[in-house]
Each structure stands twice: as structure tokens, then as C-alpha cells.
C-alpha positions in Angstrom: 129.5 53.7 178.6 132.5 52.5 180.6 134.9 55.1 179.1 132.5 57.9 180.1 132.5 56.8 183.7 136.2 56.1 184.3 139.1 58.5 184.7 141.1 57.6 181.6 144.5 59.1 180.9 144.9 59.2 177.2 144.8 60.8 174.7 141.1 60.0 175.1 138.1 62.2 174.5 134.5 61.2 175.1 132.0 63.2 172.9 128.3 62.8 173.9 125.3 63.9 171.9 122.3 65.5 173.6 119.0 66.9 172.7 119.0 70.5 171.6 118.6 72.8 174.6 118.9 70.0 177.3 121.7 71.7 179.1 120.6 70.4 182.5 120.5 66.9 181.2 124.0 67.3 180.0 125.1 68.6 183.4 123.4 65.7 185.2 125.2 63.2 182.9 128.6 64.9 183.2 128.4 65.2 187.0 127.1 61.6 187.5 130.6 60.2 187.4 132.7 59.6 190.5 135.6 61.5 189.0 136.1 65.2 188.2 139.6 66.1 187.1 138.9 68.1 183.9 136.2 68.7 181.3 135.6 70.6 178.1 132.7 72.6 176.7 132.5 73.3 173.0 129.8 75.8 171.8 129.3 79.0 169.9 127.2 80.4 172.8 129.5 82.0 175.4 126.7 82.5 177.9 125.9 78.8 177.7 129.6 77.9 178.0 129.9 80.0 181.2 126.7 78.6 182.7 127.8 75.1 182.1 131.4 75.7 183.3 130.1 77.0 186.6 127.9 73.9 187.2 130.4 71.2 186.1 132.0 69.3 189.0 135.5 69.4 187.6 138.8 70.8 188.6 139.5 72.4 185.2 136.9 73.3 182.6 138.2 74.2 179.2 136.0 76.2 176.8 136.4 75.7 173.0 139.8 74.2 173.6 141.3 71.4 175.6 144.5 71.0 177.7 145.6 74.6 177.2 146.7 75.9 180.5 149.4 77.7 182.4 151.7 75.9 184.8 151.1 78.7 187.3 147.3 78.1 187.3 145.8 76.2 190.3 145.3 72.5 189.5 143.2 69.9 191.2 140.0 67.9 190.9 136.7 66.9 192.5 135.4 63.7 194.0 137.8 60.7 193.4 140.1 62.9 191.3 141.5 64.7 194.3 140.6 67.4 196.8 141.0 71.1 196.4 143.5 72.8 194.2 147.2 73.3 194.7 148.3 76.9 194.7 144.9 77.7 196.2 143.7 78.6 199.7 
């Protein structure tokens, strides 16, 4: 879908279904976009959330929430969404 491939500034949220247990398929789909500013993972399985958050190509990964951050936290993106993070090395 177009909305899943573009960097939309919203409020917009894309929710995608996936086959049970196909975590690597979800990661391939999520990382196949040319953008990577932020992403969200919603799950009851904290081990799965941490695994996915490490593999996502996004500047910020929210777990079981979205857009809750601290202004002092480093901010930035991947790919066409920027380079590196401010306040970082």
C-alpha cells in the first residue's frame, strides 16, 4: 500500500496483519521502505518486542505506546528520514 511506503505525517497509523510467528516476515516488510523515522511494536511478549525493536531500521521504536518520548532523548532517523541522531556521538 502507498501509505505503508511513504513517510506520512499525520496523525496516521498503518496497522498490518501477519501470520502468527512470522516475525522475520514482519521485519522484512517493515524495513523494505526507504524511510525510517519511527515505528511501533505492540505485543504482550516483551522478548519479541525487544528482538523486533533491535532489528527495525527506525530512529525511534516505541513499544506498546506511540509518540511518548522525552525532549532530551536523541532523535533522528534512518535512510531517507535523516542520518544519525542529534544529541548523539
